[in-house]
C-alpha positions as CSV (number, residue, x, y, z in Angstrom):
1,M,0.0,-0.1,0.1
2,K,1.1,3.3,-0.6
3,T,1.9,5.2,2.5
4,A,-0.5,8.2,3.8
5,R,2.3,10.5,3.2
6,A,1.7,10.7,-0.2
7,W,-1.5,12.9,0.5
8,L,0.7,16.2,1.1
9,L,1.3,16.6,-2.4
10,A,-2.6,17.4,-2.5
11,L,-2.8,19.6,0.5
12,L,-0.3,22.0,-0.9
13,P,-0.8,22.2,-4.6
14,V,2.9,22.2,-6.0
15,P,4.5,25.3,-7.5
16,C,5.7,25.6,-11.1
17,F,9.2,25.4,-9.7
18,A,10.9,25.0,-13.1
19,C,8.8,28.0,-14.4
20,G,10.7,30.7,-12.7
21,S,11.9,32.3,-9.5
22,H,11.3,34.7,-7.1
23,S,13.3,37.6,-5.3
24,D,12.6,40.3,-2.7
25,E,12.1,43.7,-4.6
26,Q,13.9,46.6,-2.8
27,G,12.7,50.4,-3.1
28,G,-12.3,32.1,-15.3
29,E,-14.4,32.4,-18.7
30,A,-15.9,35.4,-17.1
31,S,-12.6,36.8,-16.5
32,A,-11.5,36.4,-19.9
33,A,-14.7,37.6,-21.2
34,A,-14.4,40.8,-19.1
35,V,-11.0,41.5,-20.0
36,V,-10.8,41.1,-23.8
37,S,-14.0,43.3,-23.5
38,D,-11.7,46.3,-22.1
39,A,-10.4,48.1,-25.2
40,A,-7.7,49.9,-23.1
41,R,-5.9,46.7,-22.6
42,T,-5.4,45.7,-26.4
43,S,-1.8,47.1,-26.7
44,D,-0.2,45.7,-23.5
45,P,-0.3,42.3,-21.6
46,R,-3.7,41.5,-20.2
47,G,-4.8,39.1,-17.7
48,Y,-6.8,38.4,-14.7
49,L,-5.9,37.4,-11.3
50,D,-8.8,34.8,-10.9
51,G,-8.3,33.9,-7.1
52,A,-6.0,33.7,-4.1
53,S,-7.1,31.7,-1.1
54,C,-5.2,29.6,1.2
55,T,-4.3,27.1,-0.8
56,T,-3.7,28.1,-4.6
57,V,-3.2,31.6,-6.2
58,F,-4.4,31.5,-10.0
59,G,-5.1,33.4,-13.1
60,W,-4.2,34.1,-16.8
61,A,-2.0,36.5,-18.5
62,Q,-1.7,37.4,-22.5
63,D,0.7,39.4,-24.7
64,T,-1.8,40.5,-27.8
65,A,1.1,41.4,-29.6
66,V,1.7,37.5,-29.7
67,P,-1.4,36.1,-28.9
68,T,-1.1,32.6,-29.5
69,T,2.5,32.7,-27.5
70,S,2.5,31.8,-23.7
71,I,4.2,34.5,-21.9
72,S,5.5,34.7,-17.8
73,A,3.3,36.5,-15.1
74,D,4.9,37.9,-12.1
75,L,3.0,37.7,-8.8
76,Y,4.3,40.3,-6.1
77,Y,3.3,39.6,-2.3
78,D,3.1,41.8,0.3
79,G,3.4,45.0,-2.1
80,A,3.1,46.0,-5.6
81,K,5.9,45.8,-8.2
82,G,8.8,48.1,-7.2
83,A,7.6,48.4,-3.3
84,T,9.9,47.8,-0.7
85,G,9.6,44.4,0.9
86,A,7.5,42.9,-1.9
87,T,8.6,39.4,-2.8
88,R,8.6,38.4,-6.6
89,V,7.4,35.0,-8.0
90,R,7.7,34.5,-11.8
91,L,5.5,31.8,-13.4
92,A,5.3,30.7,-17.0
93,A,1.7,31.8,-18.0
94,N,1.6,28.4,-20.3
95,Q,-1.1,26.0,-18.5
96,S,-4.1,25.2,-20.6
97,R,-7.6,26.3,-19.7
98,S,-10.4,25.5,-21.9
99,D,-12.6,28.6,-20.7
100,L,-9.5,30.7,-22.3
101,C,-9.8,29.1,-25.9
102,T,-12.4,31.0,-27.4
103,A,-12.5,34.4,-25.2
104,L,-8.5,34.8,-26.3
105,G,-8.3,32.7,-29.2
106,S,-5.7,30.5,-27.6
107,C,-5.8,28.0,-24.7
108,D,-2.5,28.1,-23.2
109,H,-2.1,31.3,-20.9
110,A,-3.0,30.1,-17.4
111,F,-0.7,30.1,-14.4
112,S,-1.1,28.9,-10.7
113,M,1.1,28.2,-7.8
114,S,0.5,27.3,-4.1
115,T,0.2,29.8,-1.6
116,P,3.6,30.5,0.0
117,R,3.6,28.5,3.2
118,S,5.5,31.7,5.1
119,L,2.5,34.0,4.6
120,M,0.1,31.5,6.5
121,D,0.4,33.7,9.8
122,G,-3.0,35.0,10.8
123,D,-2.2,38.3,9.0
124,A,-3.5,39.9,5.6
125,H,-1.2,39.7,2.5
126,A,-1.9,41.3,-0.5
127,V,-1.3,39.8,-3.8
128,Y,-0.6,41.6,-7.2
129,G,0.2,40.1,-10.6
130,Y,1.6,41.2,-14.0
131,G,2.0,40.0,-17.3
132,I,5.2,40.1,-18.7
133,N,5.6,41.9,-22.0
134,T,7.7,39.9,-24.6
135,T,9.2,43.5,-26.0
136,A,11.9,44.8,-23.4
137,G,11.1,47.7,-21.4
138,A,7.4,47.9,-22.7
139,P,4.5,48.6,-20.1
140,E,3.4,45.3,-17.9
141,P,0.2,46.8,-16.5
142,L,-1.4,45.2,-13.3
143,L,-3.9,42.1,-14.1
144,S,-7.4,43.1,-13.8
145,N,-9.1,42.0,-10.3
146,A,-5.6,42.8,-8.8
147,P,-4.6,43.0,-5.7
148,R,-6.2,40.3,-3.9
149,T,-5.8,39.7,-0.2
150,I,-5.6,36.5,1.6
151,T,-5.4,35.9,5.5
152,C,-4.5,32.5,6.5
153,A,-3.5,30.8,9.9
154,S,-0.8,28.3,10.2
155,P,-1.4,24.8,8.3
156,A,-2.1,21.8,10.5
157,I,1.1,19.9,11.3
158,P,0.3,16.4,9.8
159,S,-0.8,13.9,12.3
160,G,2.0,11.4,13.5
161,D,4.8,14.0,11.9
162,V,8.0,14.4,13.7
163,K,10.3,17.4,13.4
164,R,13.8,17.0,11.9
165,A,16.4,19.6,12.6
166,L,18.5,21.6,9.9
167,T,21.4,22.1,11.9
168,S,23.2,24.7,9.9
169,E,22.3,27.3,7.3
170,T,24.4,25.0,4.5
171,I,22.0,22.4,4.9
172,L,19.1,24.8,3.5
173,T,21.0,25.6,0.6
174,D,22.4,22.2,-0.2
175,W,18.5,21.1,-0.4
176,H,17.8,24.0,-2.5
177,F,14.9,24.8,0.0
178,D,13.1,28.1,-0.2
179,T,11.7,29.4,3.3
180,F,9.2,31.9,1.5
181,L,7.5,29.3,-0.4
182,E,7.9,26.3,2.0
183,M,8.5,27.3,5.6
184,A,5.4,27.7,7.8
185,P,5.6,29.8,11.0
186,Y,4.0,28.0,14.2
187,T,4.0,29.1,17.9
188,T,6.6,27.5,20.4
189,A,4.1,25.4,22.1
190,E,2.9,24.1,18.7
191,L,6.0,22.9,17.7
192,A,7.0,21.7,21.0
193,A,4.3,19.2,20.8
194,V,5.7,17.6,17.8
195,P,8.0,14.6,18.5
196,S,11.7,15.0,17.4
197,G,13.3,12.8,14.7
198,V,16.7,12.2,13.4
199,A,18.5,15.5,12.0
200,L,18.2,15.8,8.2
201,D,21.5,14.8,6.5
202,S,23.9,17.7,5.0
203,A,23.0,16.9,1.4
204,P,20.6,14.9,-0.7
205,R,21.6,11.7,-2.1
206,L,19.4,10.0,-4.8
207,V,20.3,6.4,-6.2
208,Q,18.6,4.1,-8.5
209,V,19.7,0.7,-9.8
210,P,20.6,0.5,-13.5
211,G,17.8,-0.4,-15.7
212,Q,15.1,-0.1,-13.1
213,A,12.5,2.6,-12.5
214,P,12.2,3.4,-9.1
215,V,14.3,6.3,-7.9
216,Y,15.2,6.3,-3.8
217,V,16.5,9.0,-1.6
218,V,19.1,7.4,0.8
219,D,18.2,9.0,4.4
220,G,20.7,7.8,6.7
221,T,20.6,3.9,6.4
222,Y,17.2,4.0,5.0
223,R,16.0,3.9,1.5
224,R,13.1,6.1,0.7
225,H,11.2,5.5,-2.7
226,V,10.4,9.0,-4.7
227,I,7.0,8.4,-5.7
228,N,6.9,10.3,-8.9
229,E,8.6,13.1,-11.2
230,T,6.2,15.6,-9.6
231,S,7.6,15.0,-6.1
232,M,11.0,15.1,-7.6
233,A,10.5,18.7,-9.2
234,A,9.1,19.5,-5.7
235,W,12.2,18.7,-4.0
236,R,14.1,20.8,-7.1
237,M,15.7,17.3,-7.8
238,T,16.0,16.2,-11.4
239,S,17.5,13.1,-13.1
240,A,20.7,14.4,-13.4
241,N,20.8,14.3,-9.3
242,V,20.4,10.8,-9.7
243,T,23.5,8.3,-9.0
244,S,23.8,4.5,-10.0
245,I,23.8,2.0,-7.2
246,T,23.9,-2.0,-7.2
247,A,21.0,-3.8,-6.6
248,T,23.0,-5.3,-3.4
249,A,23.9,-2.2,-1.9
250,L,20.3,-0.9,-2.4
251,D,19.1,-3.8,-0.4
252,A,21.4,-3.6,2.2
253,L,19.8,-0.2,3.1
254,T,16.7,-0.6,5.2
255,P,13.3,0.1,3.5
256,G,11.8,3.1,4.8
257,P,8.7,5.1,4.1
258,D,8.1,6.8,0.7
259,W,9.9,10.2,0.6
260,P,7.4,12.9,1.1
261,A,5.7,14.4,-1.9
262,L,7.2,17.8,-0.8
263,P,8.9,19.7,1.4
264,L,6.9,21.0,4.5
265,L,9.4,23.4,6.6
266,A,8.6,24.9,9.9
267,K,9.9,27.6,12.5
268,S,9.1,29.4,15.5
269,S,9.6,32.9,16.4
270,S,11.2,31.9,19.3
271,S,14.1,30.0,17.8
272,A,16.5,30.3,14.7
273,T,16.0,26.3,14.2
274,V,14.2,25.4,11.1
275,Y,12.6,21.9,10.8
276,L,11.4,19.6,8.1
277,L,8.3,17.8,9.0
278,D,8.4,14.1,8.0
279,V,6.7,10.6,9.1
280,P,8.9,8.9,11.4
281,L,11.7,6.9,9.9
282,E,10.7,3.8,12.6
283,A,8.2,3.6,14.9
284,T,10.5,4.5,18.0
285,D,11.3,7.7,16.0
286,A,7.9,9.4,16.8
287,G,7.1,8.3,20.4
288,A,3.8,7.1,21.6
289,P,0.9,8.4,19.4
290,D,-1.7,10.5,20.6
291,A,-4.8,9.0,22.0
292,G,-7.6,8.8,19.5
293,T,-5.6,9.6,16.6
294,S,-6.1,8.1,13.4
295,D,-3.5,6.4,11.6
296,A,-3.9,7.1,7.9
297,G,-1.3,4.6,7.0
298,S,-2.6,1.3,8.6
299,S,-4.5,-1.0,7.1
300,I,-8.3,-0.9,6.3
301,D,-10.6,-3.9,6.5
302,C,-12.5,-3.7,3.3
303,S,-14.5,-6.8,3.9
304,G,-18.1,-5.8,3.4
305,I,-17.5,-2.1,3.4
306,D,-20.3,0.3,1.7
307,L,-19.5,4.0,2.6
308,Q,-21.7,6.5,0.7
309,Q,-22.4,10.1,0.9
310,G,-23.1,11.0,4.6
311,A,-20.8,8.6,6.3
312,S,-18.0,9.8,8.6
313,G,-15.1,8.6,10.8
314,A,-11.4,7.5,10.6
315,T,-12.1,4.9,7.6
316,V,-13.3,7.7,5.6
317,E,-10.6,9.8,6.5
318,A,-8.1,7.0,5.8
319,L,-9.7,6.5,2.5
320,Q,-9.3,10.4,1.3
321,H,-5.5,9.9,2.2
322,L,-5.3,6.8,-0.2
323,L,-7.6,8.8,-2.9
324,Q,-5.0,11.8,-2.8
325,A,-2.1,9.4,-2.8
326,D,-3.6,8.1,-6.2
327,G,-4.1,11.8,-7.4
328,Y,-7.7,12.4,-6.6
329,Y,-9.3,14.7,-4.1
330,L,-6.7,17.3,-4.4
331,N,-6.6,20.6,-2.6
332,E,-9.5,19.3,-0.3
333,P,-9.7,18.7,3.4
334,V,-9.0,15.4,4.7
335,D,-11.6,15.6,7.7
336,G,-13.3,12.2,7.5
337,S,-16.5,13.5,6.3
338,F,-18.1,11.9,3.1
339,G,-19.6,14.5,0.9
340,S,-20.1,15.3,-2.7
341,V,-16.4,16.2,-3.5
342,T,-15.4,13.1,-1.8
343,A,-17.9,11.0,-3.8
344,A,-17.0,12.9,-7.3
345,A,-13.0,11.9,-6.5
346,V,-14.2,8.3,-5.8
347,E,-16.1,8.3,-9.3
348,G,-12.8,9.3,-11.0
349,F,-11.0,6.4,-9.6
350,Q,-13.5,4.1,-10.5
351,L,-13.7,5.4,-13.9
352,R,-10.0,4.9,-14.3
353,N,-9.8,1.4,-13.0
354,G,-12.0,-0.7,-15.3
355,H,-13.2,-3.6,-13.1
356,L,-14.7,-1.0,-11.1
357,T,-18.7,-0.3,-11.0
358,V,-18.7,3.7,-11.4
359,S,-21.1,4.6,-8.2
360,G,-19.3,7.4,-6.3
361,N,-19.6,5.2,-3.2
362,I,-16.9,2.8,-1.5
363,D,-17.6,-0.8,-1.8
364,S,-15.4,-3.6,-1.1
365,A,-13.8,-3.8,-4.6
366,T,-13.3,0.0,-4.5
367,C,-11.7,-0.2,-1.1
368,E,-9.3,-3.0,-2.3
369,A,-8.2,-1.2,-5.3
370,L,-7.2,2.0,-3.4
371,E,-5.4,-0.1,-0.8
372,H,-3.6,-2.0,-3.3
373,P,-3.0,-0.2,-6.4
374,A,-1.4,-2.8,-8.3
375,A,-5.0,-4.6,-8.1
376,A,-6.4,-1.8,-10.1
377,K,-4.2,-2.3,-13.2
378,L,-6.3,-2.7,-15.8
379,V,-6.4,-4.7,-19.4
380,Y,-7.9,-3.7,-22.4
381,M,-8.2,-5.1,-25.8
382,Y,-8.6,-3.4,-29.3
383,V,-11.5,-5.1,-31.7
384,N,-11.6,-4.3,-35.2
385,P,-14.7,-5.9,-36.4
386,N,-13.6,-5.8,-39.8
387,A,-10.3,-8.0,-39.3
388,T,-12.3,-10.2,-36.9
389,P,-16.1,-9.9,-37.6
390,T,-16.5,-12.8,-34.7
391,Y,-15.3,-12.0,-31.1
392,D,-16.3,-13.7,-27.6
393,L,-16.8,-10.9,-24.9
394,N,-17.1,-13.6,-22.4
395,A,-13.8,-15.1,-23.0
396,M,-12.3,-11.8,-22.8
397,K,-14.0,-11.2,-19.4
398,A,-13.0,-14.7,-18.3
399,S,-9.1,-13.7,-19.4
400,G,-9.1,-10.5,-17.5
401,V,-10.0,-7.9,-19.8
402,T,-11.5,-4.8,-18.1
403,D,-12.2,-2.6,-21.1
404,V,-12.8,-3.0,-24.8
405,F,-11.9,-0.7,-27.7
406,F,-13.8,-1.5,-30.5
407,M,-13.2,0.3,-33.8
408,D,-16.0,2.5,-35.2
409,T,-16.2,1.5,-38.8
410,G,-19.2,3.4,-39.8
411,S,-21.7,0.6,-40.1
412,F,-23.0,0.7,-36.6
413,T,-26.3,1.9,-36.0
414,D,-27.1,3.7,-32.5
415,S,-29.2,0.4,-32.1
416,D,-26.0,-1.4,-32.7
417,W,-23.8,0.4,-30.3
418,K,-26.7,0.1,-27.6
419,T,-26.7,-3.7,-28.0
420,L,-23.0,-4.1,-28.0
421,L,-23.0,-1.7,-25.0
422,S,-25.7,-4.0,-23.1
423,Q,-23.2,-7.3,-24.1
424,C,-20.1,-5.6,-22.5
425,Q,-21.8,-4.4,-19.6
426,S,-23.5,-8.1,-18.8
427,A,-19.7,-9.5,-19.5
428,G,-18.6,-7.0,-16.8
429,M,-16.5,-5.0,-19.3
430,R,-16.5,-1.0,-20.2
431,L,-16.9,-0.5,-23.8
432,S,-15.1,2.5,-25.5
433,A,-15.7,3.7,-29.1
434,W,-12.4,3.5,-31.0
435,E,-12.3,6.6,-33.1
436,F,-9.8,8.6,-35.2
437,M,-9.1,12.3,-35.5
438,N,-11.5,12.7,-38.6
439,V,-14.5,12.5,-36.6
440,S,-16.1,15.8,-35.0
441,A,-16.5,16.5,-31.4
442,S,-20.3,16.6,-32.0
443,Y,-20.3,13.1,-33.5
444,V,-18.1,12.2,-30.1
445,G,-20.7,13.8,-28.2
446,S,-23.6,11.6,-30.1
447,L,-21.8,8.6,-29.0
448,A,-21.3,9.6,-25.3
449,N,-25.0,10.2,-25.1
450,L,-25.5,6.8,-26.0
451,G,-23.5,5.7,-23.1
452,L,-20.2,5.1,-24.6
453,N,-16.6,6.0,-23.4
454,I,-14.5,7.1,-26.0
455,H,-10.8,6.2,-27.2
456,M,-9.6,8.3,-29.9
457,D,-6.5,7.4,-32.2
458,L,-4.5,10.4,-32.6
459,E,-2.1,9.0,-35.1
460,D,-4.7,10.3,-38.3
461,G,-5.8,13.9,-38.5
462,S,-5.2,17.0,-40.3
463,C,-3.1,18.6,-37.7
464,N,0.2,18.0,-39.3
465,G,2.3,17.8,-36.3
466,S,1.1,21.1,-34.5
467,V,1.0,20.9,-30.9
468,S,-1.9,23.4,-30.4
469,C,-4.2,21.5,-32.9
470,V,-3.8,18.4,-31.5
471,T,-4.0,19.6,-27.9
472,S,-7.2,22.0,-29.0
473,Y,-8.7,19.0,-30.6
474,V,-8.1,16.8,-27.6
475,Q,-9.8,19.3,-25.6
476,S,-12.8,19.6,-27.8
477,V,-13.2,15.7,-27.3
478,R,-13.1,15.9,-23.7
479,A,-15.7,18.7,-23.6
480,A,-18.1,16.4,-25.7
481,C,-17.7,13.6,-23.5
482,P,-17.9,14.5,-19.9
483,G,-18.1,11.8,-16.9
484,K,-17.2,9.3,-19.6
485,L,-13.9,7.2,-19.8
486,F,-11.9,9.3,-22.5
487,T,-8.6,7.8,-23.8
488,V,-6.2,8.5,-26.6
489,A,-3.7,6.3,-28.3
490,T,-0.5,8.2,-29.2
491,M,2.9,7.3,-30.9
492,P,5.5,6.0,-28.1
493,D,8.1,8.3,-28.8
494,G,7.4,10.4,-25.6
495,A,8.6,13.8,-25.5
496,D,9.6,13.4,-29.1
497,S,6.0,12.9,-30.0
498,A,5.2,16.4,-29.6
499,M,8.0,17.4,-32.2
500,Y,7.1,14.8,-34.7
501,Y,3.4,14.1,-34.3
502,G,1.9,17.2,-32.4
503,Q,1.2,15.0,-29.3
504,D,2.5,16.7,-26.5
505,Y,2.2,14.3,-23.6
506,A,2.1,16.9,-20.8
507,Q,-0.6,19.2,-22.7
508,I,-2.7,16.3,-23.5
509,A,-2.8,14.6,-20.2
510,P,-4.9,17.0,-18.2
511,S,-8.0,16.4,-20.7
512,V,-7.7,12.6,-20.6
513,D,-8.2,9.7,-18.4
514,A,-5.4,7.8,-20.0
515,I,-2.6,8.0,-22.8
516,C,-2.1,4.7,-24.8
517,P,1.1,4.6,-26.3
518,M,1.5,2.1,-28.9
519,L,4.9,0.6,-27.7
520,Y,5.1,-1.9,-30.3
521,K,8.4,-3.9,-30.0
522,G,8.6,-5.7,-33.4
523,N,7.6,-2.4,-35.4
524,Y,10.4,-0.2,-33.9
525,N,13.2,-2.9,-33.4
526,L,12.9,-2.5,-29.6
527,T,14.7,-4.5,-26.9
528,D,13.1,-5.4,-23.4
529,A,15.5,-2.9,-21.9
530,D,14.1,-0.3,-24.6
531,L,10.5,-1.1,-23.7
532,T,11.6,-0.7,-19.7
533,S,13.1,2.8,-20.3
534,D,10.5,3.9,-22.6
535,A,7.7,3.0,-20.3
536,A,9.6,4.8,-17.4
537,L,10.0,8.0,-19.1
538,M,6.4,8.2,-20.7
539,Q,5.2,7.7,-17.2
540,K,7.2,10.7,-15.9
541,E,5.6,12.9,-18.7
542,A,2.1,11.9,-17.6
543,P,2.2,10.4,-14.1
544,G,-0.7,7.9,-13.3
545,K,-2.3,8.1,-16.9
546,I,0.4,5.7,-18.8
547,W,-1.6,2.7,-20.1
548,I,0.6,0.9,-22.8
549,T,-0.3,-0.9,-25.8
550,M,1.6,-4.1,-26.6
551,Q,2.1,-5.8,-30.2
552,T,0.9,-9.3,-30.1
553,Y,2.5,-10.1,-33.4
554,Q,6.0,-10.2,-35.0
555,S,5.6,-6.7,-36.6
556,D,3.3,-5.3,-39.4
557,S,5.6,-6.5,-42.0
558,D,5.3,-10.1,-40.4
559,V,1.9,-10.6,-38.9
560,V,2.5,-13.9,-37.2
561,A,1.1,-14.0,-33.2
562,L,4.1,-14.1,-30.8
563,S,4.1,-16.8,-28.4
564,A,2.8,-16.7,-25.0
565,S,6.2,-16.5,-23.2
566,S,7.6,-14.0,-25.6
567,L,4.6,-11.9,-25.1
568,L,4.8,-12.3,-21.6
569,T,8.4,-11.2,-21.3
570,D,7.4,-8.1,-23.3
571,V,4.6,-7.3,-20.8
572,N,6.8,-7.8,-17.8
573,A,9.5,-5.5,-18.9
574,I,6.8,-2.6,-19.2
575,T,4.5,-3.4,-16.0
576,A,6.5,-1.3,-13.3
577,S,5.6,1.7,-15.2
578,A,2.3,1.2,-16.7
579,N,-1.0,1.8,-15.4
580,G,-2.6,-0.1,-17.6
581,V,-1.7,-2.6,-20.3
582,G,-3.4,-3.2,-23.9
583,F,-3.2,-5.7,-26.7
584,F,-3.2,-4.8,-30.3
585,R,-4.9,-6.9,-32.1
586,Y,-7.8,-9.2,-30.8
587,G,-7.5,-11.7,-33.4
588,L,-3.6,-12.5,-32.5
589,V,-3.7,-12.8,-28.8
590,N,-3.1,-15.6,-26.5
591,F,-5.9,-15.3,-23.7
592,G,-4.1,-17.8,-21.4
593,L,-1.5,-14.9,-21.2
594,V,-3.9,-12.0,-20.4
595,T,-5.0,-14.0,-17.5
596,E,-1.5,-14.1,-16.5
């Protein structure tokens, strides 16, 4: 089971650390429409500071001289630009927001960041925003709706945490900590109540066994798994910081809890000591737990569980932690109260895991999938009725298939689709209409209205390698099928897919439930090591959303089915980094292998 500590990534939305820097200065759709109608702003950067809360500051900015180009935005805290004592944070205003597409003529102009923890002191703090002109020295007016004011209390210290002292100023520098963004103020009494853990090492050490995906932080005599690329970025670490370690040397380290999703620093006004808040490395590190404290990391008894809206208690709290660890229920309070937001998060988790009934309630199967994420991995099958006009849905289900991607050949009527959907549902599988980029979003919407999920093959289309074209098309399809599983088939080049095919994984990911790279070993002359490394890289580009499609035959030029043992070897090479595994083609797959 993932440790409960992973939920910290959700409690504080991760700032875009790679997007810029901050320094001390000395000396929504309605928002877009409102600013666009302001003729006085047509010659300079324009934008809107949509919100500033105790979790997130967000808005958008655009330079009308280059309207399709993403620019930067500066946020100033505790003073306007140029004011003494104001602190600047520069962000890339390049996030995609669907409400901007029509109003601005381009989607990629949004920015957001976590509210700096240092400002969570109970006092009022002003937030100013400015769009950065692409012409040096040109005006950079204040964004509309700015300044905003935030007043935030000190964030709660996670239950069960210990405080780990940073014994010198050098450690702050070595770990690249940012006290403005990450260090919250507490009273002396609040920090005194937190048990002390071992002091933090003087510098981070990241290791990885060659050919294996997991990356670990060496923490004293412990090895601690870095949960994903987002967490690594939150700690300002990159792959360049990772050094090789032998499997023997790694095994000699004691397995510890997952490395925290992001750094949380703490300090009291009565002491110069800065602390890192962390889970204890071992049980004796934290002392006796407080009476009545729920341990979100403990195992949950899933047998016979049936939780719905209105439920409350420690089990709901633990499950909220697990939802956050899997990327759901983000930016919401873990309060043990099962409300509509928790139900929506549960539905999202169920939708992404093919063997679960989408109800918004937590039954035994959903609970088990949350407790044991590996059990949630799904298997999908491509079916082309032109190539295989007969197909056995019950055999697919018996072999472990959870999702069927059925090619739309144009011959199916609405009645035919409804019949096939009923058959798949009776067999306990989900059905997605397998479409290509030549279909309109309105046509996709008509299929979604029939109850079908959508699988879109992005290999074909008229975008000619344009990232903005492909991304906008994906966004339009997402808007046409709300509440339905929406997956896309892509080329397997990872970052290079953007260069060659306009398929930018990072830009596509927010609009889809899964990206299905066609990682065909035979077509691309790949080795098993290539499969492993490629899968790991793609997982980094779209964490939690990579379902990898395997080729069930030698190659397109040698259409001979692979043996079960050969295909099993290929599948084993990618499963560590795949959230789902698919098979192409149905007529050439060994169903005994699917069961394995």
